[in-house]
C-alpha positions as CSV (number, residue, x, y, z in Angstrom):
1,M,127.2,-129.5,49.6
2,I,127.8,-133.1,49.2
3,E,124.8,-135.4,50.4
4,L,126.7,-138.5,52.2
5,S,125.6,-141.9,53.5
6,K,125.5,-143.5,57.0
7,E,128.8,-145.3,56.2
8,V,130.4,-141.9,54.3
9,M,129.2,-139.9,57.8
10,A,130.4,-142.4,59.9
11,G,133.7,-142.3,58.7
12,Q,134.3,-138.4,58.7
13,R,134.3,-138.8,62.4
14,L,137.5,-140.2,62.2
15,M,141.0,-139.3,61.8
16,V,143.7,-141.7,61.2
17,G,147.0,-142.4,61.4
18,F,148.8,-145.7,58.7
19,D,152.1,-147.4,58.0
20,G,154.2,-146.2,55.5
21,T,155.2,-143.9,53.0
22,G,153.2,-144.7,50.2
23,F,149.6,-145.3,48.7
24,N,148.9,-149.2,49.6
25,D,146.1,-151.4,50.3
26,D,146.2,-150.3,53.9
27,L,145.3,-146.9,52.6
28,K,142.8,-147.9,49.8
29,F,141.3,-149.5,53.3
30,L,140.5,-146.6,55.3
31,I,139.5,-144.1,52.5
32,G,137.8,-146.5,50.3
33,C,136.5,-148.6,52.5
34,L,136.0,-146.8,56.2
35,R,135.4,-143.2,54.0
36,V,137.3,-142.2,56.7
37,G,137.8,-138.0,57.0
38,G,141.4,-137.3,57.7
39,L,144.5,-138.8,57.9
40,I,147.3,-138.0,61.0
41,L,151.1,-138.6,59.3
42,F,154.2,-138.6,62.1
43,S,157.4,-139.5,61.2
44,R,156.8,-143.1,59.8
45,N,154.8,-141.5,56.6
46,L,157.7,-139.0,56.2
47,D,160.4,-139.2,53.9
48,T,161.2,-136.2,51.1
49,P,159.4,-133.6,50.2
50,A,158.7,-135.2,47.2
51,Q,157.0,-138.5,48.5
52,I,155.2,-136.3,50.6
53,R,153.5,-134.1,48.1
54,Q,152.7,-137.6,46.6
55,L,151.6,-139.3,49.2
56,C,148.6,-136.6,50.1
57,R,147.8,-135.9,46.3
58,E,147.7,-139.9,45.7
59,C,145.5,-140.5,49.3
60,Q,142.8,-136.9,47.3
61,E,142.7,-137.9,44.1
62,Y,141.6,-141.7,45.5
63,A,138.9,-139.6,47.8
64,G,137.7,-138.2,45.4
65,R,137.5,-140.7,42.6
66,C,135.3,-142.7,45.7
67,G,132.9,-139.6,45.4
68,L,134.2,-138.7,49.0
69,P,134.6,-135.3,50.2
70,P,138.2,-134.2,50.5
71,L,140.4,-135.3,53.2
72,F,141.7,-133.5,56.1
73,I,145.4,-134.3,56.4
74,S,147.4,-133.4,59.1
75,I,150.2,-132.5,61.5
76,D,151.8,-132.3,64.4
77,Q,154.0,-129.2,63.6
78,E,154.6,-127.1,66.8
79,G,158.5,-126.6,66.4
80,G,160.6,-127.4,68.9
81,Q,160.1,-130.8,70.7
82,V,157.8,-131.7,68.0
83,A,157.9,-131.2,64.3
84,R,157.5,-133.7,62.6
85,L,159.1,-132.4,59.3
86,K,162.5,-132.5,59.1
87,P,165.4,-130.9,57.5
88,P,165.6,-129.6,54.3
89,F,162.3,-128.1,56.1
90,S,162.4,-125.4,58.4
91,Q,162.9,-125.7,61.9
92,F,161.9,-123.7,65.0
93,R,162.8,-124.2,68.2
94,G,159.8,-124.4,69.6
95,N,156.8,-122.0,71.9
96,P,158.9,-121.5,74.9
97,A,161.3,-119.6,72.5
98,M,159.4,-117.3,71.1
99,K,160.3,-114.1,72.2
100,H,158.0,-111.8,70.4
101,P,154.9,-112.4,68.6
102,R,156.9,-111.3,65.6
103,D,158.5,-114.8,66.3
104,A,155.0,-116.6,66.5
105,V,154.0,-115.0,62.5
106,Q,157.2,-115.9,61.0
107,F,156.6,-119.5,62.5
108,A,152.8,-120.0,60.9
109,R,153.6,-118.4,57.7
110,V,156.8,-120.1,56.7
111,T,155.2,-123.1,58.3
112,A,151.8,-122.8,56.6
113,K,153.3,-122.5,53.4
114,E,155.6,-125.5,53.9
115,L,152.7,-127.9,54.8
116,K,150.3,-126.9,52.0
117,D,152.9,-127.4,49.5
118,M,153.1,-130.6,50.2
119,G,149.2,-130.6,50.2
120,I,148.9,-130.8,54.6
121,N,146.1,-129.0,54.8
122,M,145.8,-129.1,58.9
123,N,148.6,-128.7,61.4
124,M,147.8,-129.6,65.3
125,S,149.1,-125.9,66.7
126,P,149.0,-123.8,68.0
127,V,149.1,-125.2,72.4
128,L,147.3,-123.1,74.4
129,D,148.3,-124.8,77.8
130,V,149.6,-122.3,79.8
131,V,152.4,-123.3,82.7
132,P,152.2,-122.3,86.1
133,Q,155.5,-120.5,86.8
134,G,157.8,-123.1,89.0
135,L,155.8,-126.4,88.2
136,N,157.4,-129.5,87.0
137,S,154.6,-129.3,84.4
138,I,155.4,-132.0,81.5
139,M,154.3,-129.0,79.2
140,A,157.1,-126.8,80.0
141,G,158.9,-127.9,76.9
142,R,156.3,-126.9,74.4
143,A,154.3,-124.0,76.0
144,F,154.7,-120.5,74.9
145,G,154.8,-119.3,78.7
146,S,152.4,-118.8,82.1
147,D,151.1,-115.8,81.8
148,P,147.2,-116.5,80.4
149,A,147.7,-113.1,78.7
150,W,150.5,-113.9,76.6
151,V,149.8,-117.5,75.7
152,S,146.3,-115.9,73.8
153,T,148.4,-113.3,71.9
154,M,150.9,-116.2,71.0
155,G,149.1,-118.3,70.2
156,M,146.4,-116.3,68.2
157,T,149.3,-115.5,66.2
158,V,149.6,-118.5,65.2
159,I,145.9,-119.3,64.6
160,D,145.6,-116.2,62.2
161,H,148.7,-116.3,60.2
162,L,148.7,-120.6,59.2
163,Q,144.9,-119.9,58.7
164,Q,145.4,-116.7,56.6
165,C,147.5,-119.0,54.5
166,G,144.5,-121.5,54.5
167,V,145.9,-124.2,57.1
168,M,143.4,-125.2,59.6
169,A,145.0,-124.8,63.2
170,V,144.0,-126.3,66.0
171,A,144.1,-125.0,69.8
172,K,145.1,-127.9,72.2
173,H,144.7,-129.4,74.5
174,F,141.3,-128.5,76.6
175,P,140.8,-127.4,78.7
176,G,144.0,-126.5,79.0
177,I,147.1,-129.3,81.1
178,G,149.7,-127.0,81.7
179,R,149.0,-128.2,85.5
180,T,149.2,-131.5,84.7
181,V,152.9,-133.4,85.9
182,V,152.0,-137.2,84.8
183,D,152.3,-137.8,80.6
184,S,148.7,-139.1,79.1
185,H,151.1,-141.1,76.7
186,L,151.5,-143.6,79.8
187,A,148.6,-143.1,82.3
188,L,145.5,-140.8,82.7
189,P,146.5,-138.4,85.2
190,D,143.9,-136.9,87.5
191,L,143.8,-132.2,88.1
192,D,142.0,-132.1,91.3
193,T,140.5,-128.3,89.8
194,E,137.3,-126.5,90.1
195,K,135.3,-124.9,87.0
196,D,136.3,-121.4,88.3
197,D,140.1,-122.5,88.6
198,L,140.5,-123.1,85.2
199,T,138.0,-120.3,83.8
200,G,140.9,-117.7,85.5
201,F,143.7,-118.8,84.2
202,D,143.6,-122.4,81.6
203,L,140.5,-121.3,79.5
204,I,141.6,-117.5,78.8
205,P,143.7,-118.8,75.7
206,F,141.3,-121.1,74.6
207,K,138.3,-118.1,75.1
208,A,140.2,-116.3,72.8
209,A,140.9,-118.8,70.3
210,I,137.5,-119.8,70.4
211,A,136.7,-115.2,69.6
212,G,139.7,-115.8,66.8
213,N,137.2,-118.6,64.6
214,V,139.9,-121.1,65.4
215,A,139.0,-124.1,62.7
216,G,139.6,-127.4,65.1
217,I,140.2,-127.6,69.5
218,M,141.9,-130.6,70.3
219,L,140.6,-132.3,73.7
220,S,143.2,-133.6,76.4
221,H,143.4,-137.1,78.0
222,I,143.2,-135.7,81.7
223,R,140.4,-135.3,84.2
224,Y,139.1,-132.9,85.7
225,T,138.0,-134.6,89.0
226,G,135.9,-131.3,89.9
227,I,134.0,-131.4,86.7
228,D,133.5,-134.6,86.0
229,P,135.5,-137.2,87.9
230,I,134.5,-139.9,85.9
231,W,135.8,-139.4,82.7
232,P,138.2,-137.6,81.4
233,A,138.1,-134.9,78.9
234,S,138.0,-136.4,76.0
235,L,135.4,-138.7,76.7
236,S,133.4,-136.5,79.0
237,P,129.7,-134.2,77.9
238,A,130.6,-132.6,80.8
239,I,133.7,-131.2,78.9
240,T,132.9,-130.9,75.6
241,K,128.9,-130.7,75.1
242,D,128.4,-128.4,78.7
243,L,131.5,-126.7,78.8
244,L,132.7,-125.9,75.9
245,R,130.0,-125.9,73.5
246,L,127.5,-124.5,75.8
247,E,129.2,-122.1,78.3
248,M,131.6,-120.9,75.4
249,G,130.0,-121.4,72.4
250,Y,132.6,-122.8,70.5
251,Q,130.6,-124.8,67.4
252,G,133.7,-125.2,65.1
253,V,135.3,-128.9,64.7
254,V,135.9,-130.7,67.9
255,M,138.8,-134.2,68.4
256,T,139.9,-136.1,71.3
257,D,144.1,-136.9,71.1
258,D,144.9,-140.3,69.8
259,L,142.7,-142.5,71.4
260,D,145.5,-144.6,71.2
261,M,147.5,-143.0,74.3
262,G,147.8,-145.2,77.5
263,A,145.3,-142.3,79.4
264,I,142.6,-144.4,77.5
265,K,143.3,-147.0,75.7
266,P,144.4,-149.6,78.6
267,S,140.7,-148.6,80.7
268,H,138.7,-147.9,78.0
269,P,137.9,-150.3,75.3
270,I,136.8,-148.6,71.9
271,D,133.7,-149.1,71.8
272,T,133.1,-147.7,74.9
273,A,135.2,-144.5,74.1
274,I,133.4,-144.0,71.3
275,G,130.2,-144.2,72.6
276,Q,131.2,-141.2,74.7
277,I,132.5,-139.5,72.6
278,M,129.9,-139.0,70.5
279,A,127.7,-138.8,73.6
280,A,129.8,-135.4,74.4
281,D,129.3,-134.0,71.1
282,V,132.5,-134.5,69.7
283,D,133.3,-134.6,66.3
284,I,136.5,-136.1,65.2
285,A,138.0,-139.5,67.1
286,L,141.6,-139.5,66.0
287,I,142.6,-143.0,66.0
288,C,146.8,-142.7,65.2
289,H,148.4,-145.9,64.9
290,K,147.2,-149.4,62.4
291,G,145.0,-152.1,63.9
292,P,141.3,-153.4,64.8
293,D,140.3,-149.5,67.0
294,I,140.2,-148.0,63.7
295,E,137.3,-150.0,62.2
296,A,135.3,-151.0,65.5
297,A,134.8,-147.6,65.8
298,C,133.2,-146.7,62.5
299,E,131.0,-149.5,63.4
300,K,130.1,-148.4,66.7
301,I,129.4,-145.1,64.6
302,R,127.4,-146.3,61.9
303,K,125.4,-148.7,64.4
304,S,124.4,-145.3,66.6
305,L,122.9,-143.4,63.1
306,V,120.5,-146.0,63.2
307,D,119.9,-147.3,67.0
308,E,120.1,-144.4,68.5
309,P,117.5,-141.3,67.7
310,D,119.2,-138.6,70.1
311,L,122.8,-139.5,69.4
312,R,121.7,-139.9,65.4
313,Q,121.0,-136.0,65.5
314,M,124.1,-135.3,67.5
315,G,125.9,-137.1,65.0
316,Q,124.3,-135.1,61.9
317,R,125.3,-131.4,63.4
318,S,129.1,-133.0,63.9
319,V,129.2,-134.1,59.9
320,E,127.7,-130.5,59.4
321,R,130.6,-128.9,61.5
322,I,133.5,-131.3,59.5
323,L,131.3,-130.6,56.4
324,R,131.2,-126.5,56.5
325,L,134.7,-126.5,57.7
326,K,136.2,-128.8,54.6
327,N,134.2,-126.6,52.7
328,T,135.9,-123.4,53.5
329,Y,139.4,-124.4,53.5
330,L,139.2,-127.3,50.7
331,A,136.6,-126.4,48.8
332,G,138.2,-126.7,45.1
333,S,139.0,-130.7,46.1
334,W,134.9,-131.4,46.5
335,P,134.4,-134.2,44.3
336,S,132.1,-133.1,41.0
337,R,128.3,-135.0,40.6
């Protein structure tokens, strides 16, 4: 494993979005100056297969020339409602339409091949949220269903086959947003539930994913008032540090959902949000839109590595988890020394 400066250690904890379909000055700044560890692709970055392949290749080559670890290059390719890649890429009807594990195998293997061919190495999938029957859940059109055992089976099938094919899977949205009716893209939802309620229902698929060595877990922007009445899950030490890490034993990479979403940005300035993320033992902050928050987040993390011994130690563990995952999936891309 290569040794990293504090600047690189800070950048590795950021996964960011950008504008444009080609390698440009913004990407040079994000990779070369901020040393970001990951990029996330949206429709605004995608045109033709040849263009996507070239974009991903040029980003990785530039990271290598800068002496950096290879980049996570991620995308939301769930199928159905959330599929950034359009035809000629394969189109699937989404999780609710899957009626047999072989449907999940087909989705995962085809999707992994297409992503890997483009240079995309991480899929923000599968959705492991469980939607209770009869509830007008915000996730009804994206979840596998209402039975935690079925969601576990289908989710683990997707995870297994994505990762067998060399694409990292990210299970979402911990600890579960299937019972949510407010869209966290717009506002912060509250879910008045106790931990025991989550354990017997929402957490079951995530337990399976942890046992199955899922590459990453994404946190929700929901406030679970019975566990932490102040902070949403993505910023809560009670959710990540206590529940996910200590009680459930997950030692893989944990990331937030997009910090630009309405549940977070209007009421939690980036400096506050990043401080909470570090205190909560969250590894990666996801910021999906171009803007000053990316640089501010990087500076906040850098400063903590110098000024705050407790956060510095936790931050070092985060970077170790990130590098371990990169070494597992992207070992052939490490820069030579």
